[in-house]
FIBA-691252 format. One line per field, with one value per residue: residue in one letter; chain; y, x, z of N, C-alpha, C, O in turn. Coordinates in steps of 0.1 Angstrom, whole numbers, padded with zeros to 4 digits, m for minus. Last residue first. Layout:
BEGIN
residuo	(a; ...);
cadena	(A; ...);
nY	(Y; ...);
nX	(X; ...);
nZ	(Z; ...);
caY	(Y; ...);
caX	(X; ...);
caZ	(Z; ...);
cY	(Y; ...);
cX	(X; ...);
cZ	(Z; ...);
oY	(Y; ...);
oX	(X; ...);
oZ	(Z; ...);
//
This chain:
BEGIN
residuo	(x; x; x; x; x; x; x; x; x; x; x; x; x; x; x; x; x; x; x; x; x; x; x; x; x; x; x; x; x; x; x; x; x; x; x; x; x; x; x; x; x; x; x; x; x; x; x; x; x; x; x; x; x; x; x; x; x; x; x; x; x; x; x; x; x; x; x; x; x; x; x; x; x; x; x; x; x; x; x; x; x; x; x; x; x; x; x; x; x; x; x; x; x; x; x; x; x; x; x; x; x; x; x; x; x; x; x; x; x; x; x; x; x; x; x; x; x; x; x; x; x; x; x; x; x; x; x; x; x; x; x; x; x; x; x; x; x; x; x; x; x; x; x; x; x; x; x; x; x; x; x; x; x; x; x; x; x; x; x; x; x; x; x; x; x; x);
cadena	(A; A; A; A; A; A; A; A; A; A; A; A; A; A; A; A; A; A; A; A; A; A; A; A; A; A; A; A; A; A; A; A; A; A; A; A; A; A; A; A; A; A; A; A; A; A; A; A; A; A; A; A; A; A; A; A; A; A; A; A; A; A; A; A; A; A; A; A; A; A; A; A; A; A; A; A; A; A; A; A; A; A; A; A; A; A; A; A; A; A; A; A; A; A; A; A; A; A; A; A; A; A; A; A; A; A; A; A; A; A; A; A; A; A; A; A; A; A; A; A; A; A; A; A; A; A; A; A; A; A; A; A; A; A; A; A; A; A; A; A; A; A; A; A; A; A; A; A; A; A; A; A; A; A; A; A; A; A; A; A; A; A; A; A; A; A);
nY	(1383; 1387; 1384; 1403; 1421; 1414; 1408; 1401; 1424; 1444; 1470; 1477; 1491; 1513; 1531; 1533; 1532; 1525; 1531; 1506; 1491; 1459; 1442; 1413; 1393; 1386; 1390; 1384; 1384; 1365; 1372; 1389; 1418; 1434; 1464; 1482; 1510; 1531; 1550; 1565; 1561; 1577; 1544; 1530; 1520; 1487; 1465; 1451; 1482; 1509; 1537; 1561; 1552; 1551; 1566; 1560; 1548; 1522; 1509; 1480; 1461; 1452; 1463; 1476; 1492; 1506; 1530; 1547; 1568; 1584; 1582; 1568; 1560; 1530; 1520; 1547; 1553; 1550; 1561; 1538; 1504; 1477; 1444; 1417; 1398; 1379; 1383; 1392; 1382; 1390; 1364; 1344; 1352; 1347; 1319; 1311; 1320; 1324; 1337; 1365; 1380; 1409; 1433; 1459; 1468; 1449; 1427; 1408; 1383; 1363; 1337; 1312; 1318; 1354; 1373; 1380; 1365; 1378; 1396; 1379; 1372; 1395; 1422; 1444; 1468; 1490; 1490; 1466; 1471; 1493; 1481; 1459; 1475; 1487; 1467; 1458; 1478; 1480; 1460; 1446; 1422; 1430; 1433; 1459; 1472; 1454; 1436; 1423; 1398; 1389; 1384; 1391; 1392; 1366; 1358; 1371; 1359; 1332; 1338; 1345; 1321; 1305; 1315; 1312; 1285; 1281);
nX	(0735; 0700; 0673; 0654; 0661; 0651; 0623; 0623; 0607; 0592; 0600; 0604; 0584; 0579; 0599; 0615; 0644; 0666; 0692; 0708; 0732; 0746; 0774; 0793; 0819; 0843; 0866; 0899; 0924; 0930; 0915; 0885; 0867; 0835; 0819; 0790; 0775; 0750; 0739; 0715; 0706; 0692; 0672; 0659; 0639; 0633; 0646; 0659; 0672; 0694; 0703; 0721; 0747; 0747; 0769; 0783; 0805; 0819; 0840; 0857; 0878; 0899; 0907; 0929; 0921; 0893; 0885; 0861; 0850; 0826; 0816; 0819; 0792; 0787; 0791; 0803; 0783; 0767; 0742; 0732; 0741; 0719; 0710; 0705; 0724; 0735; 0760; 0755; 0741; 0737; 0726; 0744; 0766; 0757; 0753; 0780; 0792; 0773; 0740; 0722; 0692; 0672; 0657; 0662; 0678; 0699; 0714; 0742; 0762; 0789; 0812; 0826; 0848; 0852; 0855; 0869; 0859; 0838; 0852; 0863; 0839; 0830; 0839; 0823; 0819; 0832; 0825; 0835; 0864; 0868; 0860; 0877; 0903; 0900; 0899; 0924; 0940; 0932; 0941; 0970; 0984; 1017; 1045; 1051; 1048; 1019; 1008; 0981; 0969; 0971; 1003; 1024; 1045; 1049; 1058; 1083; 1096; 1097; 1113; 1137; 1144; 1148; 1169; 1188; 1189; 1203);
nZ	(1345; 1352; 1343; 1346; 1327; 1302; 1291; 1255; 1231; 1221; 1211; 1185; 1172; 1189; 1185; 1151; 1173; 1200; 1213; 1231; 1247; 1251; 1262; 1261; 1272; 1263; 1236; 1244; 1257; 1275; 1297; 1283; 1284; 1278; 1268; 1263; 1246; 1237; 1209; 1186; 1153; 1124; 1118; 1087; 1062; 1051; 1039; 1060; 1065; 1060; 1081; 1095; 1121; 1154; 1176; 1209; 1233; 1250; 1274; 1284; 1305; 1322; 1345; 1337; 1314; 1305; 1281; 1264; 1237; 1220; 1193; 1162; 1141; 1122; 1095; 1074; 1043; 1019; 1019; 1046; 1046; 1048; 1052; 1044; 1041; 1059; 1071; 1096; 1122; 1148; 1157; 1148; 1163; 1187; 1186; 1183; 1207; 1235; 1238; 1236; 1244; 1242; 1243; 1235; 1257; 1258; 1244; 1253; 1247; 1258; 1248; 1243; 1227; 1226; 1197; 1174; 1153; 1142; 1126; 1106; 1096; 1084; 1071; 1070; 1086; 1095; 1122; 1130; 1127; 1145; 1170; 1173; 1172; 1196; 1214; 1208; 1219; 1247; 1264; 1274; 1297; 1309; 1309; 1315; 1291; 1277; 1249; 1229; 1208; 1181; 1166; 1150; 1167; 1171; 1146; 1145; 1166; 1156; 1132; 1145; 1160; 1136; 1125; 1145; 1146; 1122);
caY	(1373; 1393; 1375; 1393; 1426; 1408; 1415; 1396; 1413; 1430; 1467; 1471; 1482; 1502; 1524; 1536; 1539; 1520; 1539; 1513; 1499; 1470; 1446; 1427; 1399; 1375; 1396; 1381; 1396; 1364; 1374; 1378; 1408; 1427; 1452; 1478; 1495; 1528; 1537; 1567; 1556; 1573; 1552; 1531; 1530; 1497; 1473; 1445; 1467; 1501; 1525; 1559; 1560; 1543; 1569; 1563; 1554; 1528; 1516; 1491; 1466; 1447; 1454; 1467; 1481; 1502; 1517; 1546; 1555; 1584; 1595; 1569; 1569; 1540; 1516; 1537; 1557; 1542; 1570; 1549; 1518; 1486; 1457; 1426; 1406; 1379; 1378; 1403; 1378; 1398; 1376; 1345; 1353; 1360; 1326; 1308; 1326; 1318; 1329; 1356; 1375; 1397; 1422; 1449; 1474; 1451; 1438; 1414; 1394; 1366; 1350; 1312; 1308; 1341; 1370; 1389; 1360; 1369; 1403; 1387; 1361; 1389; 1409; 1436; 1459; 1487; 1503; 1467; 1460; 1493; 1493; 1457; 1465; 1497; 1475; 1449; 1475; 1490; 1457; 1459; 1424; 1430; 1423; 1450; 1471; 1465; 1435; 1433; 1403; 1400; 1379; 1390; 1405; 1373; 1353; 1376; 1372; 1335; 1331; 1355; 1335; 1302; 1317; 1326; 1292; 1276);
caX	(0744; 0713; 0685; 0654; 0662; 0663; 0626; 0621; 0618; 0586; 0597; 0616; 0589; 0569; 0599; 0603; 0632; 0658; 0679; 0706; 0720; 0743; 0761; 0790; 0805; 0833; 0853; 0887; 0920; 0936; 0931; 0894; 0876; 0844; 0828; 0800; 0779; 0762; 0739; 0724; 0702; 0702; 0683; 0660; 0648; 0629; 0637; 0648; 0672; 0682; 0706; 0710; 0741; 0746; 0756; 0783; 0794; 0818; 0828; 0855; 0866; 0897; 0895; 0931; 0929; 0899; 0891; 0868; 0857; 0835; 0814; 0823; 0804; 0785; 0780; 0805; 0789; 0781; 0752; 0727; 0742; 0729; 0714; 0694; 0722; 0722; 0759; 0762; 0740; 0743; 0720; 0730; 0766; 0760; 0742; 0770; 0794; 0780; 0751; 0729; 0705; 0679; 0655; 0656; 0666; 0688; 0708; 0730; 0758; 0775; 0808; 0813; 0835; 0856; 0846; 0872; 0873; 0836; 0846; 0873; 0848; 0823; 0846; 0826; 0810; 0832; 0822; 0822; 0857; 0871; 0853; 0866; 0900; 0900; 0887; 0914; 0941; 0927; 0929; 0964; 0976; 1002; 1039; 1049; 1061; 1026; 1011; 0992; 0971; 0962; 0994; 1012; 1041; 1044; 1046; 1072; 1093; 1089; 1100; 1129; 1140; 1137; 1156; 1185; 1185; 1189);
caZ	(1345; 1353; 1341; 1356; 1342; 1307; 1300; 1268; 1236; 1222; 1224; 1190; 1165; 1188; 1197; 1161; 1169; 1189; 1214; 1218; 1251; 1242; 1266; 1256; 1276; 1269; 1242; 1235; 1249; 1262; 1298; 1292; 1278; 1289; 1265; 1270; 1245; 1246; 1216; 1196; 1167; 1132; 1123; 1102; 1067; 1060; 1031; 1054; 1072; 1054; 1071; 1090; 1108; 1143; 1167; 1195; 1230; 1238; 1273; 1276; 1303; 1309; 1346; 1349; 1312; 1318; 1285; 1277; 1242; 1232; 1201; 1175; 1143; 1132; 1103; 1082; 1055; 1022; 1017; 1035; 1055; 1040; 1058; 1046; 1030; 1055; 1057; 1086; 1108; 1139; 1160; 1142; 1149; 1185; 1187; 1171; 1192; 1226; 1244; 1229; 1253; 1235; 1250; 1225; 1252; 1269; 1240; 1258; 1242; 1259; 1251; 1255; 1222; 1230; 1207; 1185; 1160; 1152; 1138; 1117; 1101; 1095; 1074; 1057; 1085; 1080; 1114; 1131; 1119; 1130; 1164; 1172; 1161; 1183; 1211; 1205; 1205; 1238; 1254; 1270; 1284; 1312; 1303; 1326; 1296; 1280; 1263; 1231; 1222; 1186; 1176; 1145; 1163; 1183; 1151; 1136; 1166; 1169; 1130; 1136; 1167; 1146; 1117; 1142; 1158; 1125);
cY	(1376; 1382; 1380; 1382; 1414; 1413; 1409; 1407; 1411; 1421; 1454; 1469; 1472; 1489; 1511; 1526; 1534; 1530; 1536; 1520; 1510; 1477; 1460; 1430; 1412; 1380; 1384; 1387; 1395; 1375; 1370; 1382; 1399; 1418; 1447; 1464; 1494; 1513; 1538; 1553; 1559; 1570; 1567; 1539; 1532; 1507; 1486; 1455; 1462; 1488; 1518; 1546; 1553; 1553; 1560; 1566; 1560; 1536; 1525; 1497; 1479; 1449; 1449; 1459; 1472; 1491; 1518; 1531; 1557; 1569; 1596; 1582; 1569; 1549; 1525; 1533; 1545; 1549; 1563; 1557; 1527; 1499; 1463; 1440; 1417; 1388; 1375; 1397; 1388; 1396; 1388; 1357; 1353; 1361; 1341; 1316; 1324; 1323; 1321; 1350; 1363; 1393; 1410; 1438; 1467; 1459; 1441; 1425; 1397; 1380; 1351; 1327; 1309; 1332; 1356; 1385; 1369; 1364; 1391; 1393; 1368; 1379; 1403; 1424; 1450; 1477; 1500; 1479; 1462; 1484; 1493; 1468; 1462; 1489; 1482; 1456; 1467; 1487; 1467; 1454; 1439; 1431; 1419; 1437; 1460; 1462; 1449; 1435; 1413; 1405; 1392; 1387; 1403; 1387; 1362; 1371; 1377; 1348; 1335; 1351; 1345; 1315; 1313; 1326; 1307; 1283);
cX	(0754; 0724; 0697; 0664; 0663; 0669; 0640; 0627; 0615; 0594; 0589; 0613; 0599; 0575; 0590; 0602; 0627; 0646; 0673; 0692; 0717; 0730; 0757; 0774; 0803; 0820; 0845; 0875; 0907; 0932; 0937; 0909; 0882; 0854; 0837; 0807; 0792; 0765; 0751; 0727; 0714; 0697; 0681; 0672; 0648; 0641; 0632; 0638; 0659; 0683; 0694; 0714; 0729; 0741; 0757; 0769; 0794; 0804; 0828; 0841; 0865; 0882; 0891; 0918; 0929; 0908; 0898; 0872; 0865; 0840; 0824; 0823; 0806; 0795; 0776; 0792; 0794; 0789; 0767; 0740; 0738; 0728; 0722; 0697; 0710; 0717; 0746; 0759; 0743; 0739; 0723; 0722; 0751; 0762; 0744; 0757; 0787; 0783; 0760; 0741; 0710; 0691; 0661; 0652; 0657; 0677; 0696; 0726; 0743; 0772; 0793; 0809; 0823; 0843; 0853; 0865; 0875; 0848; 0843; 0867; 0858; 0831; 0840; 0831; 0811; 0824; 0823; 0818; 0842; 0863; 0856; 0856; 0885; 0898; 0887; 0901; 0930; 0930; 0926; 0953; 0971; 0994; 1025; 1044; 1062; 1041; 1020; 0995; 0982; 0964; 0983; 1000; 1027; 1039; 1039; 1059; 1082; 1087; 1091; 1115; 1134; 1133; 1145; 1171; 1180; 1182);
cZ	(1357; 1354; 1340; 1354; 1351; 1320; 1307; 1278; 1251; 1228; 1228; 1207; 1173; 1180; 1195; 1173; 1154; 1186; 1201; 1218; 1238; 1249; 1258; 1259; 1269; 1272; 1249; 1243; 1240; 1251; 1284; 1291; 1287; 1281; 1275; 1267; 1255; 1247; 1227; 1205; 1175; 1146; 1120; 1105; 1082; 1064; 1039; 1046; 1067; 1058; 1068; 1080; 1103; 1131; 1156; 1188; 1215; 1237; 1261; 1275; 1293; 1305; 1333; 1350; 1325; 1316; 1298; 1279; 1254; 1234; 1212; 1182; 1159; 1134; 1114; 1089; 1064; 1033; 1018; 1032; 1043; 1046; 1048; 1053; 1032; 1044; 1051; 1070; 1097; 1123; 1151; 1145; 1143; 1169; 1186; 1173; 1183; 1212; 1235; 1237; 1240; 1241; 1245; 1231; 1243; 1264; 1250; 1252; 1246; 1255; 1251; 1256; 1231; 1228; 1212; 1199; 1172; 1160; 1149; 1129; 1111; 1102; 1086; 1060; 1072; 1077; 1099; 1122; 1118; 1124; 1149; 1166; 1160; 1172; 1199; 1204; 1200; 1223; 1245; 1260; 1285; 1300; 1309; 1322; 1307; 1285; 1267; 1247; 1223; 1200; 1180; 1153; 1156; 1178; 1162; 1141; 1157; 1169; 1143; 1134; 1158; 1154; 1126; 1134; 1153; 1136);
oY	(1368; 1374; 1379; 1371; 1413; 1410; 1400; 1415; 1418; 1410; 1454; 1466; 1461; 1478; 1500; 1514; 1532; 1536; 1544; 1514; 1521; 1471; 1469; 1422; 1422; 1373; 1374; 1388; 1402; 1375; 1373; 1392; 1402; 1410; 1454; 1455; 1501; 1505; 1546; 1545; 1554; 1575; 1570; 1541; 1535; 1502; 1494; 1453; 1469; 1481; 1522; 1545; 1542; 1561; 1560; 1568; 1563; 1530; 1535; 1489; 1488; 1439; 1441; 1448; 1460; 1480; 1526; 1522; 1565; 1559; 1606; 1591; 1571; 1546; 1528; 1541; 1534; 1550; 1570; 1559; 1524; 1504; 1457; 1447; 1424; 1385; 1370; 1404; 1392; 1405; 1396; 1361; 1361; 1372; 1349; 1320; 1332; 1330; 1313; 1357; 1355; 1402; 1400; 1432; 1469; 1456; 1436; 1434; 1390; 1388; 1343; 1329; 1306; 1335; 1349; 1391; 1365; 1359; 1392; 1395; 1364; 1377; 1406; 1415; 1449; 1476; 1506; 1478; 1460; 1488; 1494; 1465; 1462; 1493; 1484; 1453; 1469; 1493; 1465; 1447; 1444; 1440; 1408; 1430; 1454; 1451; 1454; 1435; 1410; 1417; 1404; 1386; 1413; 1393; 1365; 1379; 1385; 1352; 1340; 1359; 1354; 1319; 1317; 1335; 1311; 1286);
oX	(0764; 0724; 0705; 0664; 0669; 0680; 0639; 0635; 0607; 0589; 0581; 0622; 0603; 0571; 0593; 0604; 0636; 0639; 0673; 0682; 0724; 0721; 0765; 0765; 0811; 0810; 0842; 0875; 0905; 0936; 0949; 0913; 0883; 0849; 0845; 0799; 0801; 0755; 0760; 0717; 0725; 0687; 0671; 0681; 0638; 0651; 0625; 0626; 0649; 0693; 0683; 0725; 0726; 0732; 0767; 0759; 0805; 0793; 0836; 0832; 0873; 0875; 0881; 0918; 0928; 0903; 0907; 0864; 0874; 0833; 0830; 0830; 0797; 0807; 0765; 0783; 0790; 0801; 0778; 0748; 0741; 0718; 0730; 0688; 0705; 0707; 0745; 0757; 0734; 0737; 0714; 0713; 0748; 0758; 0734; 0751; 0785; 0775; 0755; 0750; 0702; 0700; 0653; 0643; 0645; 0666; 0685; 0734; 0734; 0780; 0786; 0803; 0812; 0832; 0859; 0867; 0883; 0847; 0845; 0873; 0861; 0829; 0845; 0827; 0802; 0821; 0815; 0808; 0836; 0855; 0847; 0846; 0879; 0892; 0877; 0892; 0926; 0923; 0919; 0955; 0968; 0996; 1022; 1039; 1072; 1046; 1027; 0986; 0992; 0961; 0988; 0988; 1019; 1031; 1027; 1049; 1073; 1075; 1080; 1105; 1126; 1121; 1133; 1163; 1169; 1170);
oZ	(1359; 1363; 1331; 1360; 1362; 1324; 1315; 1274; 1257; 1232; 1237; 1215; 1168; 1183; 1199; 1171; 1146; 1195; 1191; 1222; 1237; 1255; 1259; 1258; 1271; 1273; 1243; 1255; 1231; 1240; 1282; 1285; 1299; 1272; 1280; 1264; 1255; 1247; 1225; 1207; 1171; 1152; 1114; 1097; 1088; 1068; 1033; 1045; 1068; 1056; 1073; 1074; 1106; 1133; 1149; 1195; 1210; 1238; 1260; 1275; 1296; 1302; 1333; 1356; 1322; 1316; 1301; 1279; 1255; 1232; 1214; 1177; 1167; 1130; 1116; 1090; 1061; 1032; 1018; 1041; 1032; 1050; 1041; 1059; 1023; 1038; 1040; 1060; 1089; 1115; 1147; 1138; 1133; 1163; 1183; 1164; 1174; 1207; 1226; 1242; 1235; 1243; 1243; 1226; 1243; 1268; 1248; 1252; 1243; 1260; 1245; 1267; 1227; 1226; 1204; 1210; 1181; 1171; 1161; 1139; 1122; 1114; 1098; 1053; 1064; 1065; 1091; 1115; 1107; 1116; 1141; 1159; 1149; 1162; 1192; 1196; 1188; 1214; 1236; 1251; 1296; 1292; 1312; 1331; 1309; 1283; 1259; 1255; 1217; 1202; 1181; 1149; 1156; 1185; 1163; 1141; 1160; 1173; 1142; 1136; 1163; 1156; 1124; 1135; 1158; 1135);
//
């Protein structure tokens, strides 16, 4: 019985999202890589949302949007809305650079969104910089996006988030 319990606990721990190094310190790189992979594929919205803490914040600074909590983040992304399609069945975006600071639980991602169709309009490609901050459980608590939206006139009507620094 003890042996079965030990095997069960071992399998459970292997299946957990959080990864720890030899000093039993949380490492976030696997979570960051999972975020990138799920976002690029853009098919499993539930798995994507599970990467966020319940009280997470998302700031799209150029668009001027601030989402507070998982439900507002879900509404902002709205993958299930059916209004988005990547042209030529490419990934949603291409990764250019990834920097991970394990001590600060922070990641910096640069990339390029591939061309896509949104509400019938062809958009992209757009370059971006994204920062992610993680909590002690390996969940995203803060995301900040800087996306080079074009055409500029379609995306410059948002709020000035410079006045609401978290």
